[in-house]
N, C-alpha and C positions, 0 to 999 in steps of 0.2 A: 340539389335534387328536391323535388316536391314529392313527399310520400305521405299517404293517408295513414294515420295511426289511431288517433283518439277522438275522431269527430263525434261518433255516436255517443260515447260515454260522456264527453264534455258537454255536448249540447243537451243531453238528457239531464245531466247534473245541474246545468245552469238554467234549464227551462226556458231557453231564449226562443222567441218567435221572431225570426229575422225576415224582413220584407224584401221584395224584389225591387227591380228598377225598370225604368222605361227603356225602350230600344234606342240604339244609337242611330242617329241620322246625320250623315255627312253634311257639313255646311250650315247646320242649324245651331241654335243656342245649345250650350253644353247641357246634356241631360244628366240626371243624378248618377253618380258613380263614374263619371268620365265620358268624354265624347271625342269626336273626330273633327278636325278642320277640313282636311282633304284626305283622299285615299292614296296610299302607296300602291303602285301597280305590281302585278306578279313579275313583270320583267325587272322591276327595281329590286324587289325582295321575293325571290322564288320560295314558296312553301310547298314542298313536294307532297303530293297526294291530297292537297287541299281540295275541298269540295266547292265547286263554283257556286257563288251566291251565299255561301255559308257565313252567317254573321260572326261566329266565333273566329273562323279563319281570317275574316276581314279585320276584326279588331286586333288579332294577334299579329297580322302582317304589318299593320300600321304601327303597333307598339314596337315590333322588332326593328322597323326602319328608324324609329326615333331613338331606341336604345343604342343601336349601332352608330348612329350619328353622334350621340352623346359620347360614346367611348372613343370614337375617332378623334375628338377634340380633347377628351379628358385623360385618356391613357398616357399620352406622352408627358403630360404635366405631372401625373402621379408616379408613374413607373419608368418613364423614358421609353424610347422606341415607338413603334406604331402598333395599333390593335389589329388591323387587317380583317379579313373575312373569316367566317367559320367554314373551313374546308368541306366538312360534311353537310353543311347546310341545315335547314329546318324541315322537320317532317311532322305532318298532321295525320293522326290515325283515328279511326273510330272502330272499336272492337266488333261492332255489328255490321260494318261495311267494308273494312279494309281487308284485302287479300294478302295473306302472309307472303305469297309469291312476289308481291310488288315491293317488298322491303328488302334492303341489302342483307347479305349474310355477314356475320361477324359478331364481335363482342357487344356491340351497342344495340343489337336488335334480337329479341327473343324469337324463337321459331314459332311460338304460338302467340298470335296477336293478343289473346286474352291476358297474357302475362304483362302486356304493356298498358293495360287498362287502369284508369283512375290514377294517373301519374303524369308528371312532366319531369324531364331530366336532361342534364348535360352529360355527355359521355366523351371523355377526353381521348379515347382510343381513336375515334373517327372525327373528333372535333365537331360534334353534332348535337342539336337540341331536338328532342322528340316530345310531343304532347298529345294527349287524348282530348280531342276537340269536344266530344260529347260530355266528358267529365267537366271540362272548363265551362261549357254552356250551363251546366247545372250549378256550378259555383257562382257564375255571373248572375244567375237568377236569385241566388240567396244573398250575395254580398256586393253586387254591382259590377258593371262592365270593367271597372278599373282592376278587378281581380285578375282578369285575363292579361292585361298589360303588365301587372306586377309580377306574375309568374314568368313572363318572358324576361323581364328585367332581372329577376332572381337567377334564372338559369344562365343568362348571358354573363351575370356576375361570376358564375363558376368558370366560364370561359376566360374571364379576366384573370382569375386566380391561376389558371393553367398557363397563360401567357407570361405571368409574372413569376412563375416557378414556385408558387406557394404550396406548402405541404403541411397544413396544420391539422390538429384533431378535428373530428367532424363538427363538434359544437361550435368551434371557432370558425370553420369554413362556412357553415350554414348561416350563422348570424352575420358574418361578414358579407355574404352574398345578399342578405336582407338589407344590410346597411348600404351597400351599393345601390340597391333598388330604391331606398329612401333618398339617396343623393340624386338619382335620376329623376325621381318624382318632384323634388324641389325645382329642378331645371324645367320640368314640364309646367309646373305651377307658375313659374316666372315668365312663361310664354316663349321659351326658347325652342320648343319642339315644332316641327313642321306639320305633323299629322295629329298627334294626340293632345288632348286638353283635359285638365281636371282642376277643380278648385279645392282649397283646403277643407272647406266644410263638407265636401263630398267624400272625404276619406274615412269618416266614421264607420260606415258599413264595412269598408275594407278591413279596418283594424279588427272588427269582430271576427273576420276570417281567420285570425290566429287561433280561435277556438278549434278550427279545423286542422291547422297545420302544426300546432304545438305538440310536443311529445306528451304522452299520457302522464298524468300526475304521478309522481313517484319514480319516474324513469331515471336511469343513471346518466349523469352528464358525461361519463367516461365511455359510454357505449359506442361501438364502432360506427353506428349510424345516428348518433344523437344530433338533434336539430335545435334543442333548447326548449325551455318552457314558453308558454304564450308570452309572458313578459320579456323573456330573453329576446325573442324574435321581434316583438313589437318595439321594444326600446332600441334595438339595433337599427330598425327601420327609421325611427325618429332621430337617432343620432346622426345617421347619414343625411336625413332631411335638414337637420339643424346645422351640422358642422361640415358637411361635404365629404367627398371621397377620401381626402387625406386622413380624416378621422377614421374611416373604415380601414384604410391601409394599415393603421396602427393596431388593429385587433390582434390579440395573442392570448395565450393561456392565462395571463394575469387579469384578464377582464373579469368583472364581477358578474357571475351567472347565478340565477335563482333556481335553476333546475336542481332538485334534490331527490336522491334515492330514498325510498322509504326504509327506515331502520326498524326491523321487526321488534327490537328490544328497546326502542328509543322513546317510548311513552306515547303521547297523543299523536295519532296519525290521521285523525279526521276532525270534523267540526265539533266545537263545543256546543252545548245546547243553547238555544236562543236566550233563555232566561239567564244562563250563566254569562254569556258574552255581554248582554246588556248590563247586568249587575256589576261587572268588573271593568268595563271600558272606561267609565269616568275615573276610576282609580288609576288605570293605566295612563290616561291623558294627564291627570293631575301630576303623577310622578314624573312623566316625561318632561312636562313644561317646567316643573320645579328644578329638575336637573339641567334643562336647557338654559334657564335663566341663572342658575346658581353656579355649578361647576363646569357645565358644558360637556361636550363629547370629543373624542379624538378627532382632530381635524376641524372642529368647529368650536371656537372660543365661546365662553359664556355670554349670553345676551345681556346680562346685567339687569338690575332693577328687581322688583318684587312682583309676585303673582298672587292675586286673590282668586282662589279657585271658583270658577263659575258654577252655579247650580245647574246640574244636568237632570232634566226631568221629562217624563212622558206627558204629553198633552194631546188633545184632539179637539176638533171643532173650534169653538171660540177660544179655547185655551191656547190655540196656535196663533192667535191674532195678537201680535206684539203691541202693547199700549192700548188695546181695545179697539183699534181701528185698522182698516185695511183688509186684504184678502187672507183667507186661511192658507197656511203653508204646511208642508210636511216636515220641514227641518229649518231651523233658524237660530241665529244669535240675536237676542233681544237687547239692544243697548239700554232701554229704559230701566231694566233691573239687572242687566248683566247675565241673564240666564241663557242656557242652551236648551232648546225645546225640540222634541221629536214626536212624530205621530207613529205609534207602533203599528197599528192596523193597516194604514195606507202606505207606509214606507218601509220601516225597518223589518217587519216580519216578512213581507214579500221579498225584500232584498236578501234576507237570510235564506229563505226557502229556495229562491231562484239562483242565487250566486254562491253564498256561503257565509261562514261566521266572520271572516275578516272584512267582508263587505260592510258589516255593521260598524266595526272599528273605524273603517275608512270614512264612512258617512258621518259618524259622530265627531270624527277628528276635524271636519271642515268648519262647523260653527264654533267649535272650541278654539281653533286657531284664530278665528275672527275675534273671539273674546280676548285672546291674548293680544292681538293687534290693537284692539280698542284701548286696553290698559296701557299699551305702549305709545299711545297717542297717534296711531296710524289709522288710515282709512279702513272702513269695513264694508263699503257698498259700491265699489267700482271694480273693473276688471283686474286691476293690479292687486286688490285685496283678495279676490278669488284665486288668482294664480298663486299668490303667496300662501294661502291656506292649503291649497292642494299640494304645493311643493313641501310644506311643512309636514303634511301627512305622509308623503314619500320619505321624508327625513326620519320620521318615527319608524316607518317600516324598515328603513336601512339599519338603524341602530339595534332594533330587535333582531333583525336577520344576522347581523355581524356579532351578536352576543355582547354588545356594549351596554345593554340596558337591562341587566339582570334583575334589578329591583322591581321591575314590572311583573315578574313571574309570568311572562308571556313568551311563548315560543312560536316563531313562524314555521308553520307546517308546510310540507310540499303543496303548492298550489295557492297559498294565501296571497302572494303578491299578484298572481294572475287574477284573483278575485277582486283585488283593489282596482286593477285596470278595467275589468269588465263592469264593475259597478259605476265607475266614472263615465264610461261610455253609455251605459244603459240608463242611468238615473240622474247624474249630476248636471246634465244640460237642461233639465227641467227647472224652470224658474221657481217652482214650489220647493225645490231642494236647495239650490244655492241662489244668491242674488242674480237677477237677470243681467248677465255680463256680456252676452253675445258671443261667448267663447264656444267653440266646437268641442266635442269629446276628444278629438285629436289633440287640440291645444291643452285641454285639461290633463290628459294622460302624459303629455310631454312635460308639464309642470311637475307632475308626480315623479316622472323619470329623473328630472333634474335633482329633486330632493333626495331620491333614492341613490343616485349615482354619486352626487357631489356633496351631499350633506346640507346642513342648514345655512351655510354661507351663501347659497344661491337663492334663498327664499325671501329676501327683502325684508328681514325682520330687524 
């Protein structure tokens, strides 16, 4: 189920200005955020109460056709048996236009159409998917047309669970449905779908949509309707994309979730001051990498060797030009003197204000990891170096989150891991922040996910 909870609070807290996308034109080059090759007809995929000529219904129908085709071939491989049709079908409503008398009676439809507004859901009682097309149109304007397709993939993912007889807690079921959507997306990217098309670099606006769907910061992961944090959902999508539906099928309560309930007596519940986080982050990074090279962490053996702590310092203007030549950057590792440099006014302060305190730790962790790579005789200026540095930053977040890095005197507060993902999407694709690697935000966040989930062994160090 897609339920709106925390969009306003998260978007205001993050201060994000998200752009729209171009319209979808069948048979044309792929527009930003996903596009269509050919149209499925209403005879092929009936969408009840769909509005003739409505763009959202059109995109939804094409996505539904491709998601159903995907599960017809995939369900027997993952669960055995056949997927079949949804007996109750698909229903499109608009609270301002739909007459309640046109909707079926029963547990899956409210008597008041307004109660169905701003939502999309699968209901197992009637084996039906219902969506508010006006709401999806607004989401597509903010996050791209692929958002419509992903919502369809997510809800049909719940139909997969119903057919497989799965009965997991809400946070497991919701993230697993998102994982299924990620596996379907990879199938689309590989050109297997008949109707829908999307390229990896077009997924960045969609990933920011998790600001809309993630539970409010501080929600309980044990709540009856828990969907998971922004990072829980985002990483589930990426796991499905990377590892396929078999990985999604393995989801259970043992999965590492980052959603945390706020503990009223648990100390820090919000952001540290900007001055405090900048003053302490270099000490945190020094301690982490000394531990990583020296004794290691559970599940990750020591890297070995020695570490000369790089000088982490503020700079601006010409001070950000490494070696006195080249363009001014906002964040960098300078091999000439082994320093890590950052521009407070143009990068760290805006990131702190717009995203949060852990965004600063995440950003500073990137050039610091490049400094470590340089000392280990590894590259520092290619895509592999960038993905390694981002992965290592995810590894740092993992050890703090799991309580394995107490010497840092740093605690992951609810929402901190979400902040890491958002700052990577919003800032790290800028060549003034990381070396110009050609990597999308989607790819950067996936590298962070690998470090967070698997530890340092996946970071190429």
